[in-house]
N, C-alpha and C positions, 0 to 999 in steps of 0.2 A: 681325580680328574674326572669329570661326568661322561658317562657314557654317551655314544653317538645318537641314541634312542631316545635318552632324556634330552639332550641338545635340541632335536629334533622336535620334540614334544612342546619344549620352552619357546621354541623360535615360531612355531605354530599357533601358540596362544597368543604370543606378542603380534602377531600378524592378524589374527581374528579379532584383539581388541582395536589395533590401528584400523581395519576396515569398519569395524562398528563405530568407532568415533567418526569417522569419515561421513558414513552413512545419517548419523546422527546430525551432524552440522549441515548436511545436505537437506535434511528434513526441515530442521529450524529454519533455514534459509527461504525453503519453500513456503512454509509457513508464514515468515514474514513478509514475503512478496504477495501472498494470497491477502494478507489481512489489510496491506496497505493498498491494493487494488480493491478490495472489498470497500474500505472506507475512504477511497481515494484520498490517500495522504502520502503526497510526493517528497521525494529527499529535498532539502532545502526550501520547502516552501511553508509560510506560515498559513494558517487555515485550512479549509475544505477544498481541495482542489483536485484535479486528476494529473496524471503524469503529461507534460508537455512535449511536442516534439522539438527536437532542438533547432531545426530551421526554420520555424515559423509557418512554414506550410499554407502559407496566403496562395490565393489565385491571383498572384500579383502581376504586374506588368513592370518591365524593365523600363529605364528612361527613355529608349527608344519607342518602344510601344505605347508608353504613355503619349509621347509626343505624337503617334498615330492615332490612337484613340481620340486624344483631345483635339486633334487636327481641326474637327469642325468649328472649334471655338475660335482658332487663330484668323480664319477668315471671316469677312464682313457678311453678315446674313442680311439681306436688304428687308426681308418680313420674318416675323418670328414663326418658326416652323418647326416645332418639337417632332412632327413627324419623320424629319431627316433623323432623329435619334432614336425614334421608335424601335425600329427592327434592332439595331445594335442593343438597345436597352434590354429589349425582351431577350435576347441572345444570351447577354450578360448573365442576366437574372436566371435564365434556364440552366447555363453553364454552372453557377454556382450549386443549383441544386443537383444537376447531373454528375458534376464533379464529386460531390460528397457521397451521393448515393453508390456509385461505381466502385469509388475508392474502398469504400465500407465492404462491398460485396467481395472484390477482389483480393481483399486481405483476408476474409473468410477462406477463400478457396485456398489459402495459403500461398501464393505469391508474395514474392519478396517487394511490399509496398512502401518499404521505407525509403528508397530514392526512385520514384516513379516519375516516369516523364509524361507531362500532359500532352505531347505533339499529338498524341491519337485523336484529340479533340478537334485540331487545328482546320480539318476537313470540312467541319459543320461551323465551327467558330473562327472563321479566318478573320473576323475584325478583332479578335482578343488575341494577341501573341502571348504565349504563356510562358512563364520560368518553368524549370524544374521544381519540384517540390519534394519535401521530406516530412514525414509522419512517423509518429509513435502511434500505435493502435493499441487499446487494452479493452479485452473483453467484448470484441466486437460480435455481434449475432447476426446470422444471415438475415436478409431481407430481401424480397423480389426485386430486381432492379427495374426501375421505371420504363416504359417504353419510351424513348427519346424520339422517335420519328413517327409523324403522322401519315396519314396515306397520301398526302401531296409532296412528302419528302422533306416538310419543314419541321425544323427542330422545335419540339415541344415535349412535355411532360405529363404522363398519366398515372395514376397510382390505383392500387386496389381498391375497390369499392369498400371493405371495411376499415380503411385507412384514409377515406376521403377527407381533404381539408375541413369542408364545412361540417363534417363528423366530430372532429376534432376541436373546431372552435365550439361547436354546441358542447361538447362534453366539458370543456373548460369554463363555459359561462354559466351552465345551469346549476342553480343554486336550489335546495331544500327549504323554502321558506317557512314551511311548517312546523319545522323541529326547532328545538332548543341546542344551541352550541353549547357544549361544555369545553372549556380549555382547563386542562389537567397539568400541574407540575410533575415532570417524571424526567428518568434518566434519557437523553437523547438515544436513538436507535439508528441504524442503518437508514431507516425509512426517511429519518428526518434529514437525511444528505439530500441535497439537490442533485438532479441527475447532471451529467456532465455531456458536452457535445463537442462540436467540431471546430474546424479552423476558423482562421480571423476572419469575422464577421460574416459567416457563410450560414445560410438557411438551413438545416437539416432537411433531407426528403423525410416526407410525411411517412409514418410508419417504421421508420429508422429509429431503433430505440437507442443505439449507443453509437453514433458516428464518430468520425476522428475527433481528436481533442487539440485544441489550441487556443491561445488568447493573445491580443497584440501586445500584451505586456513580456510576452517570450520572446520577442522578435530582437534581432540585433538593432534595430531602429530605435526600438524603444528603449534599450539599455544604452545607446549612444546619448539618448536625451538625458538618461539619468545620470550618467556622468557628465555630460555638459553641464547639467544643473548642479552638480556638486564643485564644478571647477572653479567657481567664484566669479563675481560680476564687479566691476568697479561701481562706486555710488551712482544712484542716478543723476544726481547734480553734476557728475562728471560726464556720465554718457550722454546727458542733453546738449553737452558742449560739441559734439561731433555733428558738422552739418550733413555730412554724407550719410552717417548713419539715420538722422532725422529724415532726410529726403527717401533714403529708402525703406524706411518704415511708416511711410504716409502713403495712403491710398485715396484717389479721387474719382467719382464717375457719378454725373449727372446730379451735381450740385452737393454731394456727400462728400466731405473730407474726414478721413479718419485717420487720427494720428496716434500710431502705437509707440512713439517714441519713449514715452514714459513707462513702457513696460522694462522690466528687468530681464532685457533678453538685447543679442546683436543678431547682425545679418547672418551670421553662423546659426544661431537659434532657429531664424527663419528657416534656412536651407535643412537643417534636421528636421524640423516640423512638416515641411514638405516631403521629405524621404519619408516619414511616417504616414504621411496621408497615403503616399502611393502603396505603402506596404498594406495599408487599410483598404485600398481599393476604393479610395473617396470618390473619384470622379465617376468609377463605374456604377457605385450605388446611386450618385445623384442621376446618372444615365436611367437606371432601373425606375428610380420614382418617376421621373417625368415619362417614361415609357409606358407607365400604368401596371408595372409588375407587381405582385402582392407583397410588397416591402413591409407589411403587417403580417406576419405568418401566423401567429397564433389566432388572428382571426380569419385568415386569409382574404385580406384586403389589400386593394392599392391605396395609396395616398395622393390623390389628384387633385389637391386644394388648388393649385396653379391653374388647372383647367378653369375654376370657376370666373377667373378673370382673364380668360384667354378672347381674342377678337373673333368675330364670326368666320373668318378666313382661316383661322388657324387649326389645327390637329391636335389633339390629345386623345391617345388611343389608351384603353383600357382591355387588359385581357377579361373575357367575360367571367371565367372563374375566379376572378380579383375583385368581382362586385356583383351588384346583383343586376344581372342582365333583364330579368323581370320587369324590374322597375324602368330600365331606360328604354325597352320596345325601340331600339333603334334599328335592329334587324329588317324590320319590316320598312323602314323608310331608307333602306340602302346605305347606311352608313357603318355596316360591318364588311368584314373580308372574310375570304376563305381560312382565315387561320383562326376564327373565334375572336378576333379583335375589333372592339366598336370604340368609334369616334364619340367622345361624349358631349362635345362642343354644343353640336346643334341643341341637345338636350338642356344643356346649360342656358343658352339664349331663349328657349321657349320659356323657360322659368321666368328669364329676365323681363321678357317681353310681357307676360301676364302680371309681373310686379309693376312694371310702366302703366300699363292700362289701368291695373286697379288703384294705384297710388295716385294717378292723375286724376280719376273718377272721385276718390275721396278728396282729394286737395281743392278740386273745384267745385265740390258740393253736389255733384250729380249722383254720389253713394250718399244716400243720409241715412238715419238711424231710425228706429222704429216709429217714431214721432214726426219724421221728417224734416226734422232739426241736421244740419251738418255736422259731421264730427270731427271736434277740433282737438279732442286729448287721445293721445296715443299712449295706451299702458301696455308695457311689455312685460311678460310672465316667462321667466327662464331663469337657469342657473347654471353655475361654472362656464362652459363654452359658449351656453346659450344666453349669455349675458355679458361676460366680461368684457370681450372684443369689443362687442356693439356699444357698450358703455364708453369704452376708452375712446373710440371713433366719435360718438356724439360729444362728449366733453371737449374732445380736440376740435371738432367744429363749431362749436356753440359761439365763438367769438370771432371766426373768420368771416371777413366782411362780405364777401361773395355767399357763401353759405347762409350765412345771416339773413340776407335779402331775399333768398329763395325760400327761405322758410317763412319770411315775412309773408310771402305772396300766398301763403296758405292760410290767412287770416291769423296769424302769430300762434299757431298750433304749439301744444304741449307735449312733449314727450318725457315719460316717465317709466322707469323699471322697478319691477317686484322680484326679487330674487330670493329674499331670504322667508322662510316660512314662519318666522318670529310674527306674532299679529301686529306688533308695532311698526313693522315694514309695511303691512297692508294698510295701517291707519295713515302713515306717511304719504304714501301712494296716492291715495285716493282724496287726500284733504283738498278740498278745495274744487274736485272734479264733480261735473255734471255728468250723471249717468246718461242723460240724453243726449250728451254731446262726447260720448268716450266709445273708443274703439279699442277692444282687447287684443292683443295679438299673443298667442300661447306658442312658446316654442319648447319643442322637446323632440327629440330624435325619435324615441321610441313612444312616446304618451304614455310612459310609465313612471317616470320619476316621480317620486311621491310626494316630494317638496313642491315641485310644480304643479303635479294635478291637483293638490289641495287648495294652493293658491289660485289656480283657474277655477276650481269650484266655489272659492270664496268671493272671487270678482264675477263670477256668473250670478251668483246670489245677489250680489251687490246691484249689478245691471237690472235684474229682474224686480227687484224689489223697487229700486229707485223708478222704474218706468210703470209701476203698477197703476199710477194715477193720470196716466195719459190717456188720449182721446183713444188709441187703439187698444189699450188694456183694459181699463176700467178696474173696478172693484169687485163686480158681480160676475157671476158665471160659476159653473160646476168644473169638477177635475178636467173634464176635457177641454174646456175653452181654456183653463190655466195652462195646460201642457202645450196647447196651441200656441199661447201667447208666450211662452219660453222660448217655443222654437224660432217665434218671430224674432225674438229680442236675440236670440244665439245667432241667428241668420245674418241679422244687420248689425250686429254689435261684437261679433268674435271671429277671428280668422285664425289659422293655425299654419306654423310652419313644423314641418314632420317627416320622415323619412317613412311613416306607417299612417298612410291615408285612411285606411280602414279602422284604425283605433282611433282618429281624430274625428271620424265621422260618427262613431260610436259613442263620444263625446257629446255630439250633438252639432258640430261644426259642419256646415255644407261642404260637401265633398269639391265643388267648385271654389270655395274659399281655403282649400290647401294648398299651400306653396311647398313642394316638396324639395328635399334635399337627399342625397344618396349614401350609402353605407361606405364609399369610399372617401367620403369627406368627414372626417374625426372633428368632434364637436369643438376642440379648442382651435382648429384650424378652419372654422366654419364660417368668420366674419364676412368672408366674401360669397357666402351664399344666401339664401333666402332667410337665413338666420339674422342677418346683419342688414342684407340690402332691403329688405321689406320694411323694417321700422324705420331705417335711414331715408329711403324713398318716400314714405310716408310724411315725414317731417321737412327733410330738406329738398325733396324733389329729385327725379332721376338724373338729371343733368350733374348734379353734385355726386350723385353715386357712381355714374359712369366716369368723373374725373379721379374718384378714389380708386375705382378698377384700373385705370388707366396707369395710375401709380405704382398699384403693385405689379400690373404686368411689366413695366419698365424695369423693376428690381428683378422680376423673374428672369426677364431676359440677361441681364446682367449675371445672375446666378448661373445659368446654364452657358452662357456662352464665354465668360471671362475665364483665362487661365486661372489656376489656384492661387498662383503668387500675387495676382492683380485682383483677386475676387474679394469683394468687401466682406460678404456672409461668410465666406471659406475661411478667410485669415481671422476673422473676429471668434469662429469657431476652434480655430487651432492654436489661437494664442490662450483663449479659455482652456484648450485642455492642458497646454505649457503651465498655466497658473495651478488648474486643480490636480493635475497628476505629478508634475513634476515640482513645483514650488509648495504644494501643500496648503492652498487656500481652499477654503470650503464656503465662502460666502461672495457675493456680489451687490454692490449697490449701484441702482440705477438712479441717476439723478438729473433729471431734464431742467433745463432753466428756462421752463415755459410752463406758467399756469395750466395753460390748455392741456398740457399732458400728464395730468393729475390723476389720471385713471389708467397710464401707461404701465408702469411699475406694477399692479396688481395683474395685469392682463400678460406681461412678460412671464410673471410669477407663475401662473398656470402654465402657460404654454412649456415653460422650461423645466419646471419641477414635476409635471404630471407626466411630462413625453419621457424625460430623462430620469425619473427617480427610479431607477432597477438596479437589480442585484445580479441578474443574471444576463446572459448574451441571448441572443435571438434564439438560439438553439438549447439555452436551459442552464449552461455552465455558469457556475458561480464565479463573478468576475473578482479579481483580487486588486482591484484599484476603483477608487472613488469615482462616482458618476456624477449625476446633476448637484449643481451647486444651489445654496440656499440664496434666492433672490429678492432683494427688498428695494423699496425705493419710496423717495418723496421730492418733490419739485423745490431746486433751489429757488430763493435763499432760506425758506423754510426749514429744509434739510440742515442747513449749516448750524440753525439755532436748536436743532433738536439731537443729532448724534454725532455731529463731527467732531466733537471733541474726542470720542473714541477713534475715530479715523485717524486724526492727528497723532494722539499720544497713547493710545490703548491697542487694542488688536488691531491686524493689518488686514485691510479690507479692499480688495481691488474694487475700482469705481469705474462706470461708463457714464461720462460726463456728456450732455447732448445740448448744444446750444444753436440759436438761429442768427441770421444776419438781419434778418428782418421780424419786427413785431406786428402781430395780428392788431395792435391797437396802439400805433405810436403815440408817444405823450411827451410833451416838453413844457415844462411850466416856465412861464416867464421869469426871467431872473435866475434861474437854477443854471449851473455851469455845464450840466450834462442832462441828457434826457433820460426818462426811467429805464428805457431798454440798455442805454448805455451803463447806468448804474447796475443792472441786473447781470449784464455781460461783463463788466469788470470782475466780478464774482466768479463768472464761469472762467474766465481766463487765470483768476490768481489761484483758485483752491487746486486744480491740478497741479500747479508749480508748488504750491506750500506742502501739498503730500510729496513729492517729489524730492523737492530741495531741502526742505526741512529748516531748522534754525540752530545754530551751534552756540556751546557755552562762550567761545570767544566773541561772536557777533553781539551776544547778549552783554557781555562785559562791555565792549566797545561802545554800546549804546547806552551804557551807564545803569544797567539793571542792578539793583542790590544783589549781593553774592548769595545771600541766603533765597533769594527768589529763583536763581539761575536754573537749578535743577527743575524747578517746577514750571519754567517757560521753555525749557529745551524742546525740540521737536526733533525727532530722529531722522524723517524724512526717508526717501528708498521706499517709498510706498507706490505701488503700481496703479496705473489709471489708462484707461483709454478716452480720448478727447474726440467726440464727433462735432463737427461744425457743419452745420447744413444753410448752404448759400442760396436759400430760396425761402419765400414765405411759408408759415405753417397752413397750407390750404389742404383741400381733399386729393390732391395728387401727391403731394409730400407725404400725407397721412398714409396713404397708401404703401408709397416706398418704405417707410419706417415700419408698418405692419410686417411686410414681407421680408424685409432686410432681417429681423428678429426671427422671425418663421425660419428661415433659412439657417440662420447661425445656429439654432437649436436642433435642426435637422442635421447638420453637419456633425455636431457634438455625439448625437447619438449614433451616426454611422460610424465615427471613429471609435466609439466605446462598445459598438457592434450591440447595442440594446435596443429593443423595439420601441420607437419613438411614440408609435400610434396606437398600443393599447394602454389600459389603465386598470389593471386587474387589483392594484393595490386598493382601490377603493370599495372593493365588494364585500370584504368581511364586515366593515364598521356598517355598510348598508343591511347585511343580512342580520346582524346583532340588533341593529336599530328595528327591524321588523319583529324580532322576538320582544324586544322590551316593549313595541308598541300592543302587540298582543297581549302580554302580560299586562300592561294599563287598560286595556278594553275588558280584560276579565275582572280585574280587580274593581273597576268602576261598575260594570254592569251585574256582575254576579257576585261581587264582595269575595271573591277568591283570593287565596293568601299569594304572596310573592314566593315563587318556587322555583328552582332550576338555575340559579345565579350562584356566584360565589358570595361568601358572607358580607363584603364590603358593598358589592352593588344591591344585595337584599335590603343592607340596613338602609342604603341612600333613598332606593326606592320606596321603602316603607316611610321615610320621612317625607319623602315627596308626596305621596299618595295621602298622609294624614294632613300635610299641612293645606294640600289644594282641594281636599274632600268637599269643602264647602263651596269653594270656587266653581266646582263642577257638578254640584247639587246630587252628589253622590255619599252612600255610607263609606266610613273609613276601611280600609282594607286590614284584617286581622294582621297581625304579627306572628310570622310562623316561629 
């Protein structure tokens, strides 16, 4: 039998080993937690994300509060007055920033923030009833809380100088253009992990590096839709038999009839989507945009393109810190208030009045060219948002009888666009044009876009050389005379649309001939600004332009006033969310049964894909769901003979079908049973049904199809589409409505995904690399410098290009490295 002392010693050793083992387990657990937090790898999630709050943590509104906030829309508003919601929208946006910043600060202080009530904000934000919220905070660092009250007692936010929004925007946008960019293959590090941010759709307070974390996909509403999507639906051929469902999924407003009944959804789907929109604070975000809040936080700018088509007696306010107050200079005219809020509508109409005056003088011949001849040819230089939208509107108006008559009143002037830096585009643009009768409109927000500026210089050279032999110019004279002649030509033959009057003036354009727009107007949303209005007014006249603006304004009113369940743009956006995030579709075809809309799909392509083609939220958190769809399209019936084979029997691609009850050019040949427009519309009505209903083997056999061909002719159907029937002619007013409808649809999707729909940093790397290649080409052609600083593939291709084009450029061949 062992002695008591030996037994005690054995017990102590066992106890020590047990304690040591427990400490080891604890240390390992802490290490794993630390690693997971460092690399943002949550339990149960694929990809790179952070630990998300269990309850969704949105600054959401209950059903009752949604009714209160949305009550402004339930009553009829005799005159459109965004000022009615401006104060509420400013409070909403301020509350978004205030809530995030204060929540982070209180968490750092050690308080229990996991179930924190927001009732302490209700005194200042009594227009916005709040839920209680639950958050998980990880690795929060302390940042100074913003001062939430100004000296008047009004709710507003101020930030430390070293974290000012403009400094942040400048930091994001600056690019070192002189250096080569080297992209190396290497192992991913913690620095490669995108930062994580805050709650559902909320903008983080500037200076706050680690706000609360959340994504819409973490909410119960999102998960309810996921479960609903997996529950299964009848075939569309059966769903279409439900008359009550068809009526419930059809919306109508001001001639626009949108039928969603060919979507794989039920009325329950619609209800769940509206619940998700409530959770994402969609209505509040729309209010914030209309109210001039900085809904573009990376550049700290508003997105007030709706103000561009406002009536003179409307009010669209902008927070001065959310736009270039220096540009507006409205405070001197009494259009600002004590809260630093500026009404931009007077400035918009000041520019419109200038455009009307100038375009009228050009059209009636009182503004003539340097030789005294009238200017009949309008050549527009721009790219991207400075081109696509205006080109769409021009092509849509080209055969509208009323617009056509108004264009003819200006001596059948010609409107052409030069967008591509390809010299072939230059040749086709000026072909048949007389420089003496040509006016060049250069459109560039910054007047620094490389392609646009080279094209502008090219057309300036074309104008000057073409006018050399005129009476005013002559062929004789020294450098001073030639310089003066060039100034005269530019003054009479070149105007500009730009947010930077100084740079346009440095190019040579008379400051009086620069028509401005503002940093709160995104390029792809700028058709309603001088970007589109000046060229269209020069060609079609201001009356047509005002009809176009009125149409856009009418759709704006509907978007702001209508409840989400009856809101055309909102429901289009929500159903696109359903298709993209819960049914797994990544593309959309836009098929207008109108040749006049041949340039509509390219415009929507840019607005949609440049706005929402993002992979992080407003605050920088990596999203774990798809965002922008790939959008493409072609007018029917051309599209049917191009890619509809795939739509019917290949990949499933949701489609937007657009058709009109009236044609711009009615035609009915004698002896033909149907008019041309009826033939077109027969296809418009047939194709959505063919996609939805399909064709079964039984139907084919009953029709006598040979058995070996049955599998080849079967069409599964059950393919979703949205049918938009427009019960009015395609005129300037309708075009404005259509433009605004799709702008708002795209904004709704961005608000739901919590991405910034109003910046486009994704285009900058390619531009920067392009400058590096450009510098290399210059050195190689002028100094015979070897290609250096690129990967082997690019080096080989550049050498081949330089060798092949050396003779064309009258330079020596660059030596091979």
